[in-house]
N, C-alpha and C positions, 0 to 999 in steps of 0.2 A: 227627244226632249233635252233640256239643258241641265244646268247645275243650280242647285239651291244650297244656300247656307242657312242653317237653323241654329239659333242661339237660345239656350234654356238657362234661366237664372236660378238662384238659390231656392226660392220657394217652389219652383217647378220640379225640383229634384229632391225635396226634403223628405217625402214619404213614399211608401210602396205604391199607394194609390196615385199620387202625383206622377211618379215615374211610369206608371202604366199609361197615363195620358201622353207623356212624352213619347213613349214607344209607339203609340197609335199614330201620332203625327208623322214620325219618321217613316213608318211602314206605308202610310197613305201616300206620301210623296214619292216614295220609291216605287210603289205599285203604279203610280201615274207615269212612270218612266224617267223620273229625274235621278241624276246622280246627287248624292246628299253628303254634305260636310256638316257635322254637328259640333258646335262650340258649347262647352259647359262651364258653368260657375261651380263654386263649392256649394255643398248642400246646406240649405237653411240659413239661419241668421245667428247672431251672437247668442250663445247658450246651447245651440245645437252642437253635437259632438264634433262634427267635421267642418263647421263654418270657419271662414278665415279669421274672424275676430276671436273665436274660441281658441284656435290654434296659436294665434299671437299671444293671447293672455296666458296660455299654458307655458309658453316659452319665456315668460317674464316681461312681456310688453316692451317698454322703452329701454330696458337694460341690455337687450340683445343688439349687437352691431347690425348695421343696415344690410350688409351682405347676407348674414345669417337669418335676419328677419324675412328677407325675400325667399330664402330657401324654405322655411316652414310655411310661409304664406302661400306658396305654390302647391302645397301638398293636398289641400282640399279639393282642387280641381282634378288632380290625379285620381283621387278616390271616387269622385263623381263619374269620371270617364270610364273607369274600369267596371264599376257597378252597372252602368248603362250598357257597356259592351257585353257583359254577361247576360243581361236581359235580351239583347238583340240576338245573340247566338242561341239562346233558349227558344226563340221564335223562328229559328232557322235563317236568320239574316246575318250574313257574314259582316263582320265589323273589325276595325282595328283602332287602337288608341295611339295617338301621337302627342307627346308633350309639345309645348310651344317650340322648344329647341328642335325636336325631331321633325316638326312640321315646317321648319325652315324660317321661323320668325326671328329676325335679327333686330336687336335694339341698340340704343346707346347704353352707356354704363351707369345711368342714374338709378340707383336702387330705390324702389318704392314709387317711382314716378317716371319710369323709362318711356321713351317714345320709339315706336317701330320705325326702323330705317329702311328695311327691305324685307321681302319674303321670297325665299327660294322655293318655288312651287313644285319642283320635281318629286319630293317625297309624297306629297298629297296626291298629285296627279297619277303617280304610279299605282297607289293603292286604289284610286277610283277606277283606273283601267282594269284592275283585277276584280272589280265588281263589289268592292267592300264599301260599307258606310264608314267614312273616316271621322272619328271622334277626336277633336282637338281640345286640349286643356286651354281654357281662356285665361286672360289676365297675365300672361307670362311670355317671356322670350329668352333669347341668349345674347349676352353682351359681347363686345369685341374680345374681351379677355376670357370668354368661355364660362362666365358666371350666369346663373339663373337670375333674371330680373323680373319685377312685376310692374304693371302699367298704371297702378293707382286705381282709385275707386271708379267703377264703371268700365274697368279694363276689358272685361269679357265682351262687352258691346263693341269696343274698338277692335279686338281680335277678330270678331265676326265680320265687321265691315272691311277690315284690311284684307282678310282672306277672300271675301267676296270680290273686292276690287282686283286683287292679284290673279284670281282664278276666272275673272270675267263672269261671275255668277249672273243668272237671270234675275234673281231676287235674293234679298236677305230678310229672313223672318226672325224677329226678336219676340220670343214667347215669354209671357209674364202671367199675372194672375187676374187681370181685368180685360175686358173686350175692347182694348184700344186706348188711344189718347183721349183724355177727358178735357172738358172746357175749363175746369178748375179742380182743385183738390176736393174730392168728395167728402173728406172729413170736415171741411169747412162749408162747402156748398152742397147741400143735399140734392139740388136740382142739376148738378153737373152731369153732362151727357157725353157719350163717346162721339168722336168726330170721324167721319168716313174717310176724309183725306185732308192732309196738310202739306205745305211745301217744306223743303229742306230749311229755308230761312225761318219759317214760322216755328218749327220744332226746335231749332237751335236757340232761338230767342226764348221760347218757353223754358227750355232746359237751363239756359244760363241765368235766367231770372228766378230760379228756385223750383221749377217743376222738374223733378228728376225722372223724366219720362224715359229718356235714353241718353247715354253720354253724348254731349255735343261733338266731341272729337269723332265719334263713330259716324254721326250724321255728316260731318264735314268730309270724311273720307268717302262715304257713299255718294255724296253730291259731286265731288270732284271726278268720280268714276262714272257718274250718271246711272247708278244702279238703284232701283227702288228698294225701299225698306217697307216691311209691314210690321206693325206692332200688334201682336195677337195674344189671345188668351190660351194658355195651355189646357184649360179645362172646358173648352167648347170648340166648335168648328166655325165660329164666327170669323170672318176674314179680317176683322179689326180695322186699324187705321193705316191707310197707305201714305207713305212719306215719299214725295217725289218732287220734281221741278214743276213750276207753274204751267208750263206748256205740255205737261205729261199727265195732268189730272184726268181722271176717268170722266166719261160722258155724264153730264148731269151735275157735275161739280161747278161751283161758281168761283173762278180763280181770283176775282177782285173783291171778295167780301172784306170789309174793313177789319173786323175783329174776330179772332178764333178762340181766344182764351185769356184767362187771368191767372197770373203767377204771383208768388210772394216769397220773400226771404225775411225771416225774423232775425233778431239778435244783432242789430247794428247800432252804432253810435254816430251821431252827427257832430262833426268838429267844425267850428267857425274860427278862422285865424285872421287877425287884423295886422297889417304891415306897419301901421303908424307912419312915421316919417322915413322909413327905410325904403330902399329902391325895390320896386315891385318885382322886377325880373330876378334880382339877387335873392329875394325872400322866397320866390316860387321855387327856384333851384334848390335852396336850402331845405325847404319844407318837404318837397316831394322826393328829393334825393335822400334825405334822412330816413323817410319812411321806407324807401326801397332798400337802403343798405341794411336796415334792421328787419327786413322780411315782412313788413306790414303791408298787406294788400289794401289799396284805396279804391273807392268807387264813388259814383254819384258826384262827380267833380264839377264845381263851378268856380271859375277864376275871374276876378275883376282887378282893376288897378289898385284897389284899396285893401284887398284881402282875398281869401279863398274859403270855400265850404266843401267839405268832402265827408265821406263816411268810412268807417272801419268796422270790423267785426267787434262785438262787445268784448270778446276775449282779448283783443289787442288794444282796447281803449286806454287802459292805464299806462301801458308802455308808450303809446302814441302821445298821450298828454304829458308824460314825463319828458319825452324828447322835445316836444314843443317848448316846454319850460326851459330846457337846457339851451335852446336856440334864442331864448329871450322874447318869444312871441307872446302877444296877448291873444288869449283863446277863450272860447266857451264851448260847452259840450251839452248835448241832449242825448242821454242814454236810453236804452230800451226802445229803439225805433224799429220800423219794418219797412221794407221796400215792396211796394205793390206795383205790378207791371201789367199793362194792357197791351196785348200782342196781336198783331195781324198784318199779314203781308200786303193787304190792300189799303192800309191807312194813309200811306204817303200821298199827300196832295188832296186828301179828302177833308173839307172844312167841317168843323164842328166836333171833332173827336175830343179835343181838350176841353171844349165848353161842356160837353156831356160829362166828362170826368169831374170837373169842378162842380157841376150841378148835382151829380149823384152824391158826392162826398159832403157838400154843403147841406144838402137835405138831411143827411144823417148827423150833422154837427161834427164832422171829422175835419180838423185842420190839416192843410197840406203844408208840410215843413219845407219841402224842396221838390223840384220837378226837373225832368230832363227827357230827351227823346232821341230816337234814331229812326231810320226808315221804316222799321217794323215794330217799334215799341214806344210807349210813353210810360215813364216811371214816375211814381210819386212816393215821397217819403212821409210816413205817418207814424204816430206813436204806436208801439206794439200793442197796447191795450185796445187800439182801434182797428187792428189789422183784419181780424175776421169780419167785422162789420163792413170794412172798406171793400174786401174781396166780394162779399155777398152783394153789396150795393152796386158795384161795377158790373158784376156778372148779370144782375137783373137789368141794369140800365141798357146794356148792349144786347139784351134779348138772347143770351146764350143758353139758358136752361131749357130742359125738356118741358113740354106742356104738362099740366096736371094729368091729362088723359094719358099721355105717353108714359108718364112716370108710373101711373097705376097699371098700365099694360106691360111694363117692362118685365121680362121673364126672369131676370136674375137681379138680386139686390147688389149694390156696390159692396165689394168685400173690403175688409179692414185694410189689408195689404193692397196697395194700388200702385199704379205707375208713377205716383208722386213720391215713391220711396225707392231709392236705388237698390238694385238687387245684389251688387258686388260689394 
């Protein structure tokens, strides 16, 4: 048999009962003949004793220098790894803990948002040859200067994918607390259902448009290496959702289905800028250059000879408006908006998708403030007060929900913590 990488998030490690489920998954794959590398996140969420946010708050939050913030932020994964190691040894399963640095994970020097530059696989491979389960602390690595760095939110997913790619794993299993990727946020759409399989492109689009199912960087790494991902529940034996290339979907899957899910992002402000008599090219350079220099992320961009329309996060809106004023621009703003995205790898070239979106939202009396599209997504901007209704309307329009009969027959209710909330 080959090698599997298993990643367990914070909710999967938060309690004794949850950790027993983690132990069961590791032992099952080992008994099936696989070599197993396990990547762990810190236990629980904010408020839990060893969660990353709890440790950062204990250290004083923003008053701690970036280097030292990464040091304390890396502690939660070490605690998780050693606790899990003890459980495995108690069951007679040899295991060893490696920090990101000890596992050969090398990064650049950007504290808090480092990128993995290479993985020196010998330390992990040596322990695997000795017959051990190798437990690696996720979310961290070693900078060129020998400092501990962290990879940012969702970093344990990226650790798992990078290790899977470097070690040529047969599969990467991302364990969480629901049975796979859902067609929408179950807190918004009660009829959201798990998907059996999606493509790398589809899950990247869902993740980037607000569905924090798995970190998009992790999917990109797995896609480049051609290694399948499975998004699975820690608390069941369901195989969850397979994430792979369109030519690698399992028998029975339809690779050209137009739509797989609806994602949403709240808390954005739409800015409309008029150039007046100024040169359009010069104004475009000034507007977007100024936003970039001041670290303001822009999205949903439409540019015309007379002006431009784009969105920023609500938290950046006041700064963006002040900067536009300093440039002498005429501007208007609509605050408290939301981006709703229709995602599907098979929509490109299929007529009628936008017509269906417009019809669904018009029937609900929801104005579309702006729209844009890519090969696998169509985005509409709506007022935040209309967001939930828009998601439900589009989910129903494209027939994504489970049937009433299937919903009644479902063996497990959707849990409050879902794949629509990042675990790191």
